[in-house]
Biotite code that builds the C-alpha atoms (Angstrom):
import biotite.structure as struc

atoms = struc.array([
    struc.Atom([62.645, 155.877, -21.720], chain_id="A", res_id=1, res_name="MET", atom_name="CA", element="C"),
    struc.Atom([59.055, 155.736, -20.488], chain_id="A", res_id=2, res_name="PRO", atom_name="CA", element="C"),
    struc.Atom([58.383, 153.430, -17.618], chain_id="A", res_id=3, res_name="ARG", atom_name="CA", element="C"),
    struc.Atom([55.676, 150.778, -17.666], chain_id="A", res_id=4, res_name="LYS", atom_name="CA", element="C"),
    struc.Atom([52.287, 152.345, -17.268], chain_id="A", res_id=5, res_name="GLY", atom_name="CA", element="C"),
    struc.Atom([53.490, 155.866, -18.060], chain_id="A", res_id=6, res_name="ALA", atom_name="CA", element="C"),
    struc.Atom([50.624, 157.865, -19.477], chain_id="A", res_id=7, res_name="THR", atom_name="CA", element="C"),
    struc.Atom([51.179, 160.741, -21.826], chain_id="A", res_id=8, res_name="SER", atom_name="CA", element="C"),
    struc.Atom([49.649, 163.890, -20.394], chain_id="A", res_id=9, res_name="ALA", atom_name="CA", element="C"),
    struc.Atom([49.045, 165.148, -23.924], chain_id="A", res_id=10, res_name="LYS", atom_name="CA", element="C"),
    struc.Atom([47.063, 162.193, -25.215], chain_id="A", res_id=11, res_name="SER", atom_name="CA", element="C"),
    struc.Atom([46.156, 160.066, -22.222], chain_id="A", res_id=12, res_name="GLY", atom_name="CA", element="C"),
    struc.Atom([47.502, 157.068, -24.158], chain_id="A", res_id=13, res_name="VAL", atom_name="CA", element="C"),
    struc.Atom([50.037, 154.797, -22.537], chain_id="A", res_id=14, res_name="GLU", atom_name="CA", element="C"),
    struc.Atom([53.522, 155.174, -23.914], chain_id="A", res_id=15, res_name="GLU", atom_name="CA", element="C"),
    struc.Atom([55.582, 152.252, -25.085], chain_id="A", res_id=16, res_name="ILE", atom_name="CA", element="C"),
    struc.Atom([57.491, 150.209, -22.543], chain_id="A", res_id=17, res_name="ASP", atom_name="CA", element="C"),
    struc.Atom([60.480, 148.954, -24.513], chain_id="A", res_id=18, res_name="ALA", atom_name="CA", element="C"),
    struc.Atom([61.386, 146.503, -21.749], chain_id="A", res_id=19, res_name="MET", atom_name="CA", element="C"),
    struc.Atom([57.993, 144.780, -22.084], chain_id="A", res_id=20, res_name="ALA", atom_name="CA", element="C"),
    struc.Atom([58.542, 143.877, -25.729], chain_id="A", res_id=21, res_name="ILE", atom_name="CA", element="C"),
    struc.Atom([59.561, 140.252, -25.835], chain_id="A", res_id=22, res_name="ILE", atom_name="CA", element="C"),
    struc.Atom([59.239, 139.650, -29.569], chain_id="A", res_id=23, res_name="GLU", atom_name="CA", element="C"),
    struc.Atom([60.052, 142.402, -32.065], chain_id="A", res_id=24, res_name="PRO", atom_name="CA", element="C"),
    struc.Atom([56.965, 144.016, -33.517], chain_id="A", res_id=25, res_name="VAL", atom_name="CA", element="C"),
    struc.Atom([58.256, 143.456, -37.060], chain_id="A", res_id=26, res_name="CYS", atom_name="CA", element="C"),
    struc.Atom([58.443, 139.691, -36.388], chain_id="A", res_id=27, res_name="ALA", atom_name="CA", element="C"),
    struc.Atom([54.819, 139.663, -35.251], chain_id="A", res_id=28, res_name="VAL", atom_name="CA", element="C"),
    struc.Atom([53.823, 141.624, -38.352], chain_id="A", res_id=29, res_name="PHE", atom_name="CA", element="C"),
    struc.Atom([55.884, 139.402, -40.676], chain_id="A", res_id=30, res_name="ARG", atom_name="CA", element="C"),
    struc.Atom([54.188, 136.320, -39.227], chain_id="A", res_id=31, res_name="ARG", atom_name="CA", element="C"),
    struc.Atom([50.763, 137.882, -39.864], chain_id="A", res_id=32, res_name="LYS", atom_name="CA", element="C"),
    struc.Atom([51.727, 138.758, -43.436], chain_id="A", res_id=33, res_name="LEU", atom_name="CA", element="C"),
    struc.Atom([53.048, 135.244, -44.066], chain_id="A", res_id=34, res_name="LYS", atom_name="CA", element="C"),
    struc.Atom([49.804, 133.729, -42.754], chain_id="A", res_id=35, res_name="SER", atom_name="CA", element="C"),
    struc.Atom([47.930, 135.873, -45.289], chain_id="A", res_id=36, res_name="GLU", atom_name="CA", element="C"),
    struc.Atom([50.318, 134.996, -48.130], chain_id="A", res_id=37, res_name="GLY", atom_name="CA", element="C"),
    struc.Atom([51.629, 138.584, -48.261], chain_id="A", res_id=38, res_name="LEU", atom_name="CA", element="C"),
    struc.Atom([55.151, 140.027, -48.323], chain_id="A", res_id=39, res_name="LYS", atom_name="CA", element="C"),
    struc.Atom([56.925, 142.414, -45.955], chain_id="A", res_id=40, res_name="TYR", atom_name="CA", element="C"),
    struc.Atom([57.554, 145.242, -48.418], chain_id="A", res_id=41, res_name="THR", atom_name="CA", element="C"),
    struc.Atom([59.544, 148.454, -47.849], chain_id="A", res_id=42, res_name="PRO", atom_name="CA", element="C"),
    struc.Atom([56.251, 150.371, -47.927], chain_id="A", res_id=43, res_name="GLU", atom_name="CA", element="C"),
    struc.Atom([54.717, 148.178, -45.226], chain_id="A", res_id=44, res_name="ARG", atom_name="CA", element="C"),
    struc.Atom([57.920, 148.468, -43.188], chain_id="A", res_id=45, res_name="ALA", atom_name="CA", element="C"),
    struc.Atom([57.754, 152.277, -43.360], chain_id="A", res_id=46, res_name="GLN", atom_name="CA", element="C"),
    struc.Atom([54.060, 152.279, -42.407], chain_id="A", res_id=47, res_name="VAL", atom_name="CA", element="C"),
    struc.Atom([54.829, 150.036, -39.426], chain_id="A", res_id=48, res_name="LEU", atom_name="CA", element="C"),
    struc.Atom([57.746, 152.268, -38.398], chain_id="A", res_id=49, res_name="ASP", atom_name="CA", element="C"),
    struc.Atom([55.630, 155.426, -38.635], chain_id="A", res_id=50, res_name="ALA", atom_name="CA", element="C"),
    struc.Atom([52.880, 153.836, -36.533], chain_id="A", res_id=51, res_name="ILE", atom_name="CA", element="C"),
    struc.Atom([55.199, 152.494, -33.829], chain_id="A", res_id=52, res_name="VAL", atom_name="CA", element="C"),
    struc.Atom([56.703, 155.984, -33.480], chain_id="A", res_id=53, res_name="ARG", atom_name="CA", element="C"),
    struc.Atom([53.290, 157.539, -32.766], chain_id="A", res_id=54, res_name="GLN", atom_name="CA", element="C"),
    struc.Atom([52.903, 158.589, -29.140], chain_id="A", res_id=55, res_name="THR", atom_name="CA", element="C"),
    struc.Atom([49.315, 159.740, -29.517], chain_id="A", res_id=56, res_name="THR", atom_name="CA", element="C"),
    struc.Atom([46.189, 158.543, -31.238], chain_id="A", res_id=57, res_name="LEU", atom_name="CA", element="C"),
    struc.Atom([46.522, 158.814, -34.999], chain_id="A", res_id=58, res_name="PHE", atom_name="CA", element="C"),
    struc.Atom([44.477, 158.782, -38.182], chain_id="A", res_id=59, res_name="GLU", atom_name="CA", element="C"),
    struc.Atom([45.540, 156.898, -41.317], chain_id="A", res_id=60, res_name="PRO", atom_name="CA", element="C"),
    struc.Atom([46.095, 160.132, -43.263], chain_id="A", res_id=61, res_name="ASP", atom_name="CA", element="C"),
    struc.Atom([48.731, 161.159, -40.700], chain_id="A", res_id=62, res_name="GLN", atom_name="CA", element="C"),
    struc.Atom([50.616, 157.949, -41.446], chain_id="A", res_id=63, res_name="ILE", atom_name="CA", element="C"),
    struc.Atom([50.438, 158.623, -45.194], chain_id="A", res_id=64, res_name="VAL", atom_name="CA", element="C"),
    struc.Atom([52.061, 162.026, -44.560], chain_id="A", res_id=65, res_name="SER", atom_name="CA", element="C"),
    struc.Atom([54.711, 160.583, -42.224], chain_id="A", res_id=66, res_name="GLU", atom_name="CA", element="C"),
    struc.Atom([55.733, 157.889, -44.702], chain_id="A", res_id=67, res_name="VAL", atom_name="CA", element="C"),
    struc.Atom([55.861, 160.327, -47.615], chain_id="A", res_id=68, res_name="LYS", atom_name="CA", element="C"),
    struc.Atom([58.266, 162.513, -45.582], chain_id="A", res_id=69, res_name="LYS", atom_name="CA", element="C"),
    struc.Atom([60.749, 159.609, -45.679], chain_id="A", res_id=70, res_name="THR", atom_name="CA", element="C"),
    struc.Atom([60.766, 159.708, -49.474], chain_id="A", res_id=71, res_name="GLY", atom_name="CA", element="C"),
    struc.Atom([58.938, 156.395, -49.832], chain_id="A", res_id=72, res_name="ILE", atom_name="CA", element="C"),
    struc.Atom([56.017, 156.517, -52.247], chain_id="A", res_id=73, res_name="ARG", atom_name="CA", element="C"),
    struc.Atom([52.975, 154.996, -50.579], chain_id="A", res_id=74, res_name="VAL", atom_name="CA", element="C"),
    struc.Atom([49.316, 155.075, -51.504], chain_id="A", res_id=75, res_name="SER", atom_name="CA", element="C"),
    struc.Atom([46.442, 155.677, -49.122], chain_id="A", res_id=76, res_name="LYS", atom_name="CA", element="C"),
    struc.Atom([45.157, 152.222, -50.032], chain_id="A", res_id=77, res_name="ALA", atom_name="CA", element="C"),
    struc.Atom([48.436, 150.616, -48.921], chain_id="A", res_id=78, res_name="THR", atom_name="CA", element="C"),
    struc.Atom([48.313, 152.467, -45.606], chain_id="A", res_id=79, res_name="VAL", atom_name="CA", element="C"),
    struc.Atom([44.679, 151.503, -44.979], chain_id="A", res_id=80, res_name="TYR", atom_name="CA", element="C"),
    struc.Atom([45.316, 147.852, -45.887], chain_id="A", res_id=81, res_name="ARG", atom_name="CA", element="C"),
    struc.Atom([48.417, 147.779, -43.674], chain_id="A", res_id=82, res_name="THR", atom_name="CA", element="C"),
    struc.Atom([46.495, 149.314, -40.775], chain_id="A", res_id=83, res_name="ILE", atom_name="CA", element="C"),
    struc.Atom([43.824, 146.616, -41.153], chain_id="A", res_id=84, res_name="LYS", atom_name="CA", element="C"),
    struc.Atom([46.527, 143.927, -40.996], chain_id="A", res_id=85, res_name="LEU", atom_name="CA", element="C"),
    struc.Atom([48.152, 145.570, -37.956], chain_id="A", res_id=86, res_name="LEU", atom_name="CA", element="C"),
    struc.Atom([44.797, 145.600, -36.147], chain_id="A", res_id=87, res_name="VAL", atom_name="CA", element="C"),
    struc.Atom([44.302, 141.911, -36.970], chain_id="A", res_id=88, res_name="GLU", atom_name="CA", element="C"),
    struc.Atom([47.832, 141.172, -35.721], chain_id="A", res_id=89, res_name="ALA", atom_name="CA", element="C"),
    struc.Atom([47.090, 142.874, -32.378], chain_id="A", res_id=90, res_name="GLY", atom_name="CA", element="C"),
    struc.Atom([49.746, 145.545, -32.909], chain_id="A", res_id=91, res_name="ILE", atom_name="CA", element="C"),
    struc.Atom([47.383, 148.501, -33.066], chain_id="A", res_id=92, res_name="ILE", atom_name="CA", element="C"),
    struc.Atom([43.867, 149.085, -31.817], chain_id="A", res_id=93, res_name="GLN", atom_name="CA", element="C"),
    struc.Atom([41.000, 150.822, -33.591], chain_id="A", res_id=94, res_name="ARG", atom_name="CA", element="C"),
    struc.Atom([39.246, 153.392, -31.396], chain_id="A", res_id=95, res_name="VAL", atom_name="CA", element="C"),
    struc.Atom([35.822, 154.277, -32.815], chain_id="A", res_id=96, res_name="PRO", atom_name="CA", element="C"),
    struc.Atom([34.833, 157.910, -32.476], chain_id="A", res_id=97, res_name="LEU", atom_name="CA", element="C"),
    struc.Atom([31.449, 157.764, -34.169], chain_id="A", res_id=98, res_name="ASP", atom_name="CA", element="C"),
    struc.Atom([29.591, 155.776, -36.817], chain_id="A", res_id=99, res_name="ALA", atom_name="CA", element="C"),
    struc.Atom([32.000, 156.880, -39.555], chain_id="A", res_id=100, res_name="GLU", atom_name="CA", element="C"),
    struc.Atom([35.275, 157.791, -37.932], chain_id="A", res_id=101, res_name="GLY", atom_name="CA", element="C"),
    struc.Atom([37.968, 156.089, -35.940], chain_id="A", res_id=102, res_name="ALA", atom_name="CA", element="C"),
    struc.Atom([41.484, 156.711, -34.755], chain_id="A", res_id=103, res_name="VAL", atom_name="CA", element="C"),
    struc.Atom([44.132, 154.166, -33.876], chain_id="A", res_id=104, res_name="TYR", atom_name="CA", element="C"),
    struc.Atom([46.821, 153.652, -31.295], chain_id="A", res_id=105, res_name="HIS", atom_name="CA", element="C"),
    struc.Atom([49.703, 151.274, -30.914], chain_id="A", res_id=106, res_name="CYS", atom_name="CA", element="C"),
    struc.Atom([49.057, 148.658, -28.225], chain_id="A", res_id=107, res_name="VAL", atom_name="CA", element="C"),
    struc.Atom([52.017, 146.356, -28.849], chain_id="A", res_id=108, res_name="PHE", atom_name="CA", element="C"),
    struc.Atom([54.390, 146.385, -25.869], chain_id="A", res_id=109, res_name="GLY", atom_name="CA", element="C"),
    struc.Atom([52.102, 148.607, -23.846], chain_id="A", res_id=110, res_name="ARG", atom_name="CA", element="C"),
    struc.Atom([50.080, 147.871, -20.777], chain_id="A", res_id=111, res_name="ALA", atom_name="CA", element="C"),
    struc.Atom([46.398, 147.050, -21.392], chain_id="A", res_id=112, res_name="PRO", atom_name="CA", element="C"),
    struc.Atom([44.291, 150.148, -21.576], chain_id="A", res_id=113, res_name="SER", atom_name="CA", element="C"),
    struc.Atom([40.751, 151.108, -20.970], chain_id="A", res_id=114, res_name="GLU", atom_name="CA", element="C"),
    struc.Atom([39.486, 154.125, -22.846], chain_id="A", res_id=115, res_name="LEU", atom_name="CA", element="C"),
    struc.Atom([36.619, 156.569, -22.432], chain_id="A", res_id=116, res_name="LEU", atom_name="CA", element="C"),
    struc.Atom([35.821, 158.166, -25.788], chain_id="A", res_id=117, res_name="VAL", atom_name="CA", element="C"),
    struc.Atom([33.729, 161.337, -25.742], chain_id="A", res_id=118, res_name="ARG", atom_name="CA", element="C"),
    struc.Atom([31.906, 161.041, -29.050], chain_id="A", res_id=119, res_name="MET", atom_name="CA", element="C"),
    struc.Atom([30.674, 164.635, -28.849], chain_id="A", res_id=120, res_name="ASP", atom_name="CA", element="C"),
    struc.Atom([34.157, 166.159, -28.415], chain_id="A", res_id=121, res_name="THR", atom_name="CA", element="C"),
    struc.Atom([36.328, 163.322, -29.837], chain_id="A", res_id=122, res_name="ARG", atom_name="CA", element="C"),
    struc.Atom([38.329, 163.422, -26.602], chain_id="A", res_id=123, res_name="GLU", atom_name="CA", element="C"),
    struc.Atom([39.928, 160.126, -25.594], chain_id="A", res_id=124, res_name="VAL", atom_name="CA", element="C"),
    struc.Atom([40.664, 159.572, -21.912], chain_id="A", res_id=125, res_name="ILE", atom_name="CA", element="C"),
    struc.Atom([42.823, 156.689, -20.710], chain_id="A", res_id=126, res_name="ALA", atom_name="CA", element="C"),
    struc.Atom([41.392, 154.940, -17.672], chain_id="A", res_id=127, res_name="LEU", atom_name="CA", element="C"),
    struc.Atom([42.952, 152.551, -15.212], chain_id="A", res_id=128, res_name="HIS", atom_name="CA", element="C"),
    struc.Atom([40.340, 150.266, -13.691], chain_id="A", res_id=129, res_name="VAL", atom_name="CA", element="C"),
    struc.Atom([41.934, 147.539, -11.545], chain_id="A", res_id=130, res_name="PRO", atom_name="CA", element="C"),
    struc.Atom([38.527, 145.889, -11.102], chain_id="A", res_id=131, res_name="GLU", atom_name="CA", element="C"),
    struc.Atom([38.394, 145.182, -14.852], chain_id="A", res_id=132, res_name="LEU", atom_name="CA", element="C"),
    struc.Atom([41.812, 143.559, -14.773], chain_id="A", res_id=133, res_name="GLU", atom_name="CA", element="C"),
    struc.Atom([40.737, 141.418, -11.819], chain_id="A", res_id=134, res_name="ALA", atom_name="CA", element="C"),
    struc.Atom([37.547, 140.406, -13.662], chain_id="A", res_id=135, res_name="LEU", atom_name="CA", element="C"),
    struc.Atom([39.565, 139.627, -16.809], chain_id="A", res_id=136, res_name="ARG", atom_name="CA", element="C"),
    struc.Atom([41.961, 137.444, -14.822], chain_id="A", res_id=137, res_name="ASP", atom_name="CA", element="C"),
    struc.Atom([39.101, 135.663, -13.039], chain_id="A", res_id=138, res_name="ARG", atom_name="CA", element="C"),
    struc.Atom([37.383, 134.883, -16.357], chain_id="A", res_id=139, res_name="ILE", atom_name="CA", element="C"),
    struc.Atom([40.644, 133.610, -17.877], chain_id="A", res_id=140, res_name="ALA", atom_name="CA", element="C"),
    struc.Atom([41.248, 131.367, -14.877], chain_id="A", res_id=141, res_name="LYS", atom_name="CA", element="C"),
    struc.Atom([37.664, 130.063, -14.989], chain_id="A", res_id=142, res_name="GLN", atom_name="CA", element="C"),
    struc.Atom([38.084, 129.019, -18.623], chain_id="A", res_id=143, res_name="TYR", atom_name="CA", element="C"),
    struc.Atom([41.709, 127.910, -18.294], chain_id="A", res_id=144, res_name="GLY", atom_name="CA", element="C"),
    struc.Atom([43.079, 130.356, -20.851], chain_id="A", res_id=145, res_name="VAL", atom_name="CA", element="C"),
    struc.Atom([45.904, 132.885, -21.003], chain_id="A", res_id=146, res_name="GLN", atom_name="CA", element="C"),
    struc.Atom([44.920, 136.480, -21.758], chain_id="A", res_id=147, res_name="VAL", atom_name="CA", element="C"),
    struc.Atom([46.775, 137.787, -24.803], chain_id="A", res_id=148, res_name="GLN", atom_name="CA", element="C"),
    struc.Atom([45.204, 141.235, -24.882], chain_id="A", res_id=149, res_name="VAL", atom_name="CA", element="C"),
    struc.Atom([42.156, 142.959, -23.525], chain_id="A", res_id=150, res_name="HIS", atom_name="CA", element="C"),
    struc.Atom([40.308, 146.018, -24.726], chain_id="A", res_id=151, res_name="ARG", atom_name="CA", element="C"),
    struc.Atom([37.649, 148.055, -22.991], chain_id="A", res_id=152, res_name="PHE", atom_name="CA", element="C"),
    struc.Atom([36.278, 151.147, -24.685], chain_id="A", res_id=153, res_name="ILE", atom_name="CA", element="C"),
    struc.Atom([33.421, 153.257, -23.367], chain_id="A", res_id=154, res_name="VAL", atom_name="CA", element="C"),
    struc.Atom([31.747, 155.474, -25.965], chain_id="A", res_id=155, res_name="LEU", atom_name="CA", element="C"),
    struc.Atom([29.943, 158.373, -24.305], chain_id="A", res_id=156, res_name="ALA", atom_name="CA", element="C"),
    struc.Atom([28.417, 161.797, -24.786], chain_id="A", res_id=157, res_name="THR", atom_name="CA", element="C"),
    struc.Atom([27.694, 164.555, -22.298], chain_id="A", res_id=158, res_name="ALA", atom_name="CA", element="C"),
])
């Protein structure tokens, strides 16, 4: 089992820390769906499962393929709508690559991450910047709030 803060050498994306998950991801997703007046369908469950199993950055079309391998019929539209809901629920994060394209990664149960995205090569590099975490904590303290999640993405070219 990956330890907290373990970074995949292949992708540079932090791997899941199962011990850090306090509330099951499906419960978080179900709550989001309920707030939108939507149901937790078998198709949405399979999309969620396929996404949580990803250890690298992924594109929606990969999830369509993964779900179809399970024998569940799912449309691209269902996958895209589910991904949008998962982003809104804070379960996954959208990582823009350019004006048109983006990839995603699961952030639920993982340590906060900072990313450097090379827009010219589409390379994504995970960063660990303690100064950002200190700044985040200082801002939260100043405003008397609890940080739920933070995201820092640098888009760059050579």
